[in-house]
C-alpha positions as CSV (number, residue, x, y, z in Angstrom):
1,M,42.4,312.1,93.1
2,K,42.7,314.8,96.1
3,L,43.7,315.3,99.4
4,N,41.4,313.6,102.5
5,A,42.0,312.6,106.3
6,Y,42.6,309.4,105.5
7,L,45.0,309.8,103.2
8,L,46.6,312.5,105.2
9,R,46.7,310.1,108.4
10,S,47.9,307.5,106.5
11,T,51.6,309.2,104.9
12,L,52.1,310.8,108.6
13,V,51.9,307.1,109.7
14,G,54.6,306.2,106.6
15,A,56.2,308.6,107.8
16,L,56.6,307.9,111.2
17,G,59.4,305.4,110.0
18,G,61.1,308.7,109.4
19,L,61.1,309.8,112.7
20,L,62.8,306.7,114.0
21,F,65.0,306.6,111.3
22,G,66.3,310.5,112.2
23,F,65.9,309.9,116.0
24,D,68.5,306.3,115.9
25,T,70.9,307.9,113.8
26,A,71.4,311.1,115.6
27,V,70.5,310.0,119.2
28,I,74.6,308.0,120.1
29,A,76.4,311.1,119.3
30,G,74.7,312.2,122.6
31,T,76.1,309.2,124.3
32,T,80.0,308.2,123.1
33,H,81.3,309.4,126.2
34,A,79.7,307.9,128.6
35,L,80.2,304.9,126.4
36,T,83.6,304.9,126.5
37,L,84.1,305.5,130.1
38,Q,81.2,302.4,130.9
39,Y,82.6,299.4,128.3
40,H,86.7,301.4,128.1
41,L,86.7,301.4,124.3
42,S,89.6,302.5,122.6
43,S,88.8,305.2,119.8
44,S,88.2,302.0,116.8
45,Q,86.2,300.5,119.4
46,L,84.0,303.9,119.6
47,G,84.0,304.2,115.8
48,I,82.6,300.5,115.3
49,T,79.8,301.3,118.2
50,V,78.5,304.2,116.2
51,S,79.2,302.7,112.8
52,S,77.7,299.3,114.1
53,A,74.1,299.8,113.3
54,L,75.1,300.5,110.0
55,V,75.6,296.6,109.4
56,G,72.0,295.9,110.4
57,T,70.8,299.1,108.0
58,I,72.7,297.1,105.0
59,L,71.1,294.2,105.6
60,G,67.2,296.2,106.2
61,A,68.0,297.9,103.3
62,A,68.5,294.5,101.3
63,L,66.0,292.2,102.7
64,A,63.0,295.0,103.0
65,S,61.5,294.1,99.2
66,V,61.2,290.3,100.6
67,P,58.1,290.9,103.3
68,G,57.0,294.2,101.1
69,Q,56.5,292.1,98.5
70,R,54.9,289.0,100.5
71,I,52.9,290.3,103.8
72,G,52.4,293.6,102.2
73,R,54.5,297.3,103.0
74,R,51.9,298.3,105.8
75,D,52.5,294.9,107.6
76,S,55.9,294.9,107.2
77,L,56.8,298.5,108.6
78,R,54.9,297.0,112.4
79,M,57.7,294.3,111.9
80,L,60.3,296.7,111.4
81,A,58.3,299.4,114.2
82,V,59.2,296.2,116.5
83,L,62.2,295.8,115.7
84,Y,62.8,299.5,117.0
85,V,61.4,299.1,120.4
86,I,63.9,295.8,121.1
87,S,66.7,297.9,119.7
88,A,66.1,300.9,122.2
89,L,65.4,298.8,125.0
90,G,68.1,296.5,124.3
91,C,70.5,299.4,124.0
92,S,69.4,300.7,127.3
93,L,69.3,297.7,129.7
94,A,72.8,296.3,127.4
95,W,74.9,294.6,130.3
96,S,77.9,294.2,128.0
97,W,79.6,295.5,124.5
98,P,78.6,293.2,122.1
99,V,75.3,293.4,123.6
100,L,74.5,296.9,122.8
101,L,76.6,296.1,119.4
102,L,74.0,293.2,118.4
103,F,71.4,295.7,119.8
104,R,72.4,298.9,117.8
105,C,72.4,296.0,114.5
106,I,68.8,295.9,115.3
107,G,67.6,299.3,115.2
108,G,69.8,299.4,112.2
109,L,67.6,296.4,110.5
110,G,64.5,298.8,111.2
111,I,66.2,301.7,109.8
112,G,67.3,300.4,106.5
113,G,63.8,298.2,105.8
114,S,61.9,302.1,106.7
115,S,64.1,303.7,104.3
116,V,62.5,301.3,101.6
117,L,59.1,300.7,102.6
118,G,58.4,304.2,104.2
119,P,58.7,306.3,101.0
120,M,57.2,303.2,99.1
121,Y,53.9,302.9,101.0
122,I,53.5,306.9,100.9
123,A,53.9,306.1,97.2
124,E,51.8,303.8,96.9
125,I,48.7,305.8,98.4
126,A,49.5,309.1,96.7
127,P,47.9,310.8,93.8
128,A,50.2,312.0,91.6
129,A,49.9,315.5,91.9
130,W,50.8,315.7,95.7
131,R,53.7,312.6,95.5
132,G,56.6,314.0,95.9
133,R,55.0,316.6,98.7
134,L,53.6,313.4,100.5
135,V,56.9,311.2,100.4
136,G,58.7,313.9,100.9
137,T,57.2,313.9,104.6
138,F,59.7,311.0,104.9
139,Q,62.1,313.4,104.3
140,I,60.7,315.9,106.9
141,N,60.4,313.3,109.7
142,I,64.0,312.1,109.8
143,V,65.2,315.8,109.5
144,V,62.6,316.4,112.6
145,G,63.6,313.0,114.7
146,I,67.4,314.3,114.0
147,L,66.4,317.2,116.3
148,L,64.0,315.6,118.4
149,A,67.4,313.5,119.2
150,Y,69.7,316.2,120.1
151,L,67.0,317.5,122.2
152,S,66.3,314.3,123.7
153,N,69.8,314.1,124.8
154,F,70.1,317.6,125.9
155,L,66.8,316.9,128.3
156,I,67.7,314.1,130.1
157,A,71.3,315.3,130.6
158,M,69.6,318.3,133.1
159,L,68.3,315.9,134.6
160,H,71.8,314.5,135.6
161,L,71.2,310.8,136.1
162,G,74.2,310.2,136.3
163,A,76.6,307.4,135.0
164,T,72.8,306.0,134.0
165,E,72.2,308.5,131.5
166,W,73.4,307.4,128.5
167,R,70.9,304.0,128.8
168,W,67.9,307.0,129.4
169,Q,69.3,308.5,126.0
170,L,69.1,305.2,123.8
171,G,65.8,303.8,125.7
172,V,63.9,306.6,125.3
173,A,63.3,306.0,121.6
174,A,60.9,302.8,122.3
175,L,58.5,305.9,123.1
176,P,57.8,306.5,119.5
177,A,58.8,303.4,117.8
178,L,55.8,302.1,120.1
179,F,53.8,305.3,119.4
180,F,54.8,304.7,115.3
181,L,53.7,300.8,116.1
182,L,50.0,301.3,117.7
183,M,49.2,303.7,114.7
184,L,50.4,301.1,111.7
185,F,47.1,299.7,113.6
186,G,44.7,302.3,112.5
187,V,45.9,303.1,108.0
188,G,44.9,300.7,105.5
189,R,47.3,298.6,103.1
190,S,48.7,299.7,99.6
191,P,46.2,300.1,96.8
192,R,48.7,299.1,94.2
193,W,49.9,295.6,96.7
194,L,46.6,294.5,97.2
195,A,46.4,294.4,93.2
196,L,49.2,292.4,92.4
197,Q,47.9,289.9,94.7
198,G,44.5,289.5,93.4
199,R,42.6,291.9,95.9
200,L,40.9,293.6,93.6
201,E,37.7,294.5,95.5
202,E,40.3,295.2,98.2
203,A,42.6,297.5,96.1
204,Q,39.6,299.9,94.6
205,A,38.5,300.3,98.3
206,A,41.5,301.6,99.4
207,L,41.8,304.0,96.5
208,V,38.3,305.2,97.1
209,H,39.2,306.0,100.7
210,C,42.6,307.5,99.7
211,G,40.0,310.0,97.5
212,A,40.3,308.8,93.8
213,D,38.5,310.8,91.7
214,D,37.8,307.7,89.6
215,A,38.9,304.6,91.2
216,K,37.6,302.3,88.6
217,A,39.6,304.0,85.4
218,E,42.6,304.1,87.8
219,M,42.3,300.2,89.2
220,R,42.3,299.5,85.7
221,A,46.0,301.1,85.0
222,I,47.4,299.7,87.6
223,L,45.6,296.2,86.2
224,E,46.7,296.3,82.9
225,S,50.5,297.7,83.8
226,I,50.4,294.4,86.1
227,H,49.8,292.3,84.0
228,A,51.9,293.3,80.8
229,D,54.3,293.4,84.2
230,K,53.5,289.2,84.6
231,A,52.9,288.9,80.4
232,A,57.0,290.0,80.5
233,R,57.5,287.8,83.4
234,T,58.7,291.1,85.5
235,S,59.0,289.9,88.8
236,V,62.8,289.3,87.9
237,L,64.8,293.0,88.7
238,F,67.9,292.2,86.4
239,Q,66.6,292.6,83.4
240,K,67.5,294.2,80.2
241,K,64.4,296.6,80.3
242,Y,64.8,298.0,83.1
243,W,68.2,298.6,83.0
244,L,67.3,302.8,82.9
245,P,65.6,302.4,86.2
246,I,68.7,300.3,88.0
247,F,70.7,303.0,86.9
248,L,68.8,305.7,88.3
249,A,68.2,304.3,91.7
250,V,71.7,303.1,92.1
251,T,73.0,306.4,91.1
252,I,71.1,308.4,93.3
253,G,71.7,306.5,96.2
254,I,75.1,306.2,95.5
255,F,75.6,310.2,94.8
256,N,73.5,310.6,97.8
257,Q,76.7,309.9,99.1
258,L,79.2,310.9,97.4
259,S,77.6,314.5,98.0
260,G,79.8,313.8,101.2
261,I,76.5,314.4,103.8
262,N,77.0,311.8,106.9
263,A,80.7,312.1,106.8
264,I,80.6,315.5,106.8
265,L,78.3,315.0,109.7
266,Y,79.9,312.0,111.5
267,Y,83.4,313.8,111.4
268,L,82.1,317.8,112.2
269,N,83.5,317.8,115.4
270,D,87.3,316.8,114.3
271,I,86.4,319.2,110.8
272,F,85.7,322.6,113.1
273,A,88.6,321.2,115.2
274,H,91.2,320.6,111.9
275,A,90.4,324.2,111.3
276,G,91.9,325.8,114.7
277,F,88.4,326.2,116.3
278,S,89.8,326.2,120.2
279,R,85.9,324.4,121.3
280,I,82.9,324.4,119.4
281,S,79.7,323.1,121.3
282,S,78.4,320.3,119.8
283,D,75.1,321.4,120.9
284,V,75.5,324.2,118.6
285,Q,76.5,323.0,116.0
286,A,73.8,319.9,115.7
287,V,71.5,323.1,116.5
288,Y,72.1,325.4,113.4
289,I,72.8,322.7,111.1
290,G,69.3,320.9,112.0
291,V,67.5,324.4,111.8
292,A,69.1,324.9,108.6
293,N,68.5,321.3,107.4
294,L,65.1,321.9,108.6
295,L,63.9,324.6,106.9
296,A,65.5,323.7,103.8
297,T,63.7,320.6,103.3
298,L,60.3,322.0,104.4
299,A,61.1,324.3,101.4
300,A,61.9,321.7,99.5
301,M,58.7,320.0,100.5
302,A,56.6,323.2,98.9
303,F,58.3,323.1,95.6
304,I,59.1,319.5,95.0
305,D,55.9,319.0,93.3
306,K,56.3,322.5,91.4
307,L,59.5,322.9,90.1
308,G,60.2,319.2,89.6
309,R,62.8,316.4,91.5
310,K,64.9,317.2,87.7
311,T,65.8,320.8,88.8
312,L,66.2,320.5,92.7
313,L,68.8,317.8,92.0
314,L,70.1,320.2,89.2
315,L,69.9,323.3,92.0
316,G,71.8,320.8,95.2
317,A,73.9,319.8,92.6
318,A,75.6,323.2,91.4
319,G,75.1,324.5,95.3
320,M,76.8,321.6,96.9
321,T,79.9,321.9,94.3
322,I,80.8,325.9,94.6
323,C,80.5,325.3,98.9
324,L,82.7,322.2,99.1
325,A,85.3,323.3,96.7
326,L,85.4,326.7,98.8
327,V,85.8,324.6,102.2
328,A,88.3,322.9,100.3
329,L,90.4,326.1,99.3
330,I,89.9,326.9,102.8
331,F,91.8,324.1,104.5
332,Q,94.5,324.0,101.9
333,T,95.1,327.7,101.7
334,E,94.2,328.1,105.6
335,H,92.7,331.5,105.3
336,H,89.1,332.0,106.2
337,M,88.7,329.7,108.6
338,G,86.0,331.7,110.4
339,S,83.8,331.3,107.4
340,L,83.7,327.4,107.6
341,L,80.4,327.1,109.8
342,A,78.8,329.8,107.3
343,L,79.9,327.4,103.8
344,L,79.3,324.4,105.9
345,I,75.5,325.4,106.8
346,C,75.1,326.6,102.7
347,Y,76.0,323.4,102.1
348,I,73.9,321.1,103.9
349,V,71.0,323.9,102.7
350,A,72.0,322.7,98.8
351,F,71.8,319.4,100.4
352,A,68.2,319.5,102.0
353,I,66.7,321.0,98.9
354,S,68.1,318.6,96.2
355,Q,69.6,315.2,97.6
356,G,67.1,315.0,101.0
357,A,64.3,315.8,99.5
358,V,64.5,314.1,96.4
359,V,66.4,310.8,97.1
360,W,63.5,309.0,99.0
361,V,60.8,310.3,96.4
362,Y,62.4,309.4,93.2
363,L,63.1,305.2,94.2
364,G,58.8,305.0,94.8
365,E,59.3,306.4,91.2
366,V,61.2,304.7,89.0
367,F,60.2,301.3,89.0
368,P,56.6,299.6,88.4
369,T,54.6,298.0,90.8
370,S,55.5,294.2,90.8
371,V,59.6,295.6,91.5
372,R,59.3,298.2,93.3
373,A,60.2,296.3,96.6
374,Q,63.4,295.5,94.9
375,G,64.2,298.5,93.4
376,Q,63.7,300.1,96.0
377,S,65.5,298.0,98.3
378,L,68.5,297.9,95.3
379,G,68.7,302.0,95.4
380,S,68.8,302.4,99.8
381,S,71.3,299.5,99.4
382,A,73.3,301.0,97.4
383,N,72.6,304.5,99.8
384,W,73.8,302.8,102.7
385,I,76.8,300.5,101.5
386,S,78.2,303.8,100.4
387,N,77.5,305.3,103.6
388,A,79.6,302.9,105.2
389,I,82.7,303.2,102.9
390,I,82.8,306.7,102.7
391,A,82.2,307.4,106.4
392,G,85.1,304.6,107.1
393,V,88.1,306.1,104.5
394,F,87.0,310.0,105.4
395,P,89.4,310.0,108.2
396,L,92.1,308.0,106.3
397,F,91.8,311.1,103.5
398,A,91.5,313.9,105.9
399,L,94.6,312.6,108.1
400,R,97.3,313.3,104.6
401,H,95.3,316.5,103.6
402,A,92.2,318.0,105.3
403,A,91.2,319.6,101.4
404,A,91.6,316.2,99.9
405,P,88.0,315.1,100.8
406,F,86.0,317.9,100.2
407,Y,87.9,318.3,96.6
408,F,86.4,314.7,96.0
409,F,83.1,315.4,97.3
410,A,82.9,318.8,95.3
411,A,84.1,316.7,91.8
412,M,81.6,314.7,92.6
413,M,78.4,316.9,92.7
414,A,79.8,318.3,89.6
415,L,79.6,315.0,88.0
416,Q,75.6,314.3,89.4
417,F,74.9,318.0,87.8
418,F,75.9,316.6,84.2
419,I,74.3,313.0,84.6
420,V,71.0,314.2,86.5
421,L,70.8,316.6,83.2
422,F,71.4,314.6,80.4
423,V,70.1,311.0,82.2
424,Y,67.7,311.7,84.3
425,P,64.3,312.0,83.8
426,E,61.2,314.7,85.4
427,T,58.7,312.8,87.2
428,K,56.7,315.2,88.4
429,G,52.9,315.0,88.1
430,L,53.0,311.6,86.3
431,T,51.3,308.7,87.8
432,L,53.5,305.8,88.8
433,E,52.1,304.3,85.9
434,Q,52.6,307.0,83.6
435,M,56.0,307.1,84.8
436,Q,56.6,303.2,84.1
437,R,55.5,304.1,80.5
438,K,57.9,307.0,80.6
439,L,60.3,304.6,81.3
440,G,59.6,302.5,78.5
441,I,58.9,299.5,80.4
442,D,55.2,298.8,79.7
């Protein structure tokens, strides 16, 4: 297969779900003070407000496989785009705190669902030689979405809209969501999903549109894997033959959060305040970290199909272990506090070139077609549940000893290094059907 305009357009449209993912995740950061005043929130209620989207995210990730299998990846993404629009408009018009939480949760459904179905759709239309880079555009869009959210918050704040400012900051997300919905009407279905539904002529035509060099040969390979799956009743995910893909999906999802990435980003201001910094602009922090994240993610995309997923995971785990251990040492000794920002930026870079770039790619590669939607939902759910738990307990551990959570995260990254080294297979350059045979599940 080769790259063509149709394949690139379909990839970019599928990846727009990542942009909304990043935007909706980060945009709340600029509204916390205004929301506290508007709804007279206590500290715990503000925490519930910020994390409320995670409830929907967990449900969205867990349930995405159902419509993904029944009506297809593309049409399911259209449903999720509608949820993004409803959430943005609902949050901007919220007349009470419970209503705000409801629409935040609806947005979470979109985030969780798109984290499963966006990478899956791209993985199923992408050629093996380009799959890592094409699926990686989803992660790039997450990073871009985060930066756009910070930029949007800043630009709207410059308009001095007063008490309605937060409504505009949350409501503006409806624009990219509507654009995502409209663009989804210009792309086709996944050829592998079409084959799974028995729509073979459409599936072969879709392969041709995606630039397949030999669409008939690729169709035969897809049908062989589907027939083998059906013969073995592989529509059920939790079978002994799938133990390795399940282990890979669950562990990469959990380790993604055991790196501490979201806990650190959620509580970045508190981390710096505890380090003795009198005043650090949250906007400037976001720009520094966001730019470092974006540059590192772009670099990872350039090498993910050359160095491979496993190599990047090993490099990132080693880098994060060192950075997190040094951050913990700084808090324990209370020396060299001025190095904290540099270490956290290095940590973000290590995360971006490994976990950030690889997780969604890997989840789209390790399961066969018949259970890919279920498998990706499982891995994504493990990610989001871990996110909610770790983000919730982080302040409790940090309150007792600021160094403790960083030592824990460093230890987890050291553990991940050895698990990846000895258990994780390399997936670069393999078709999804070849990957299935490599894992012994054909």
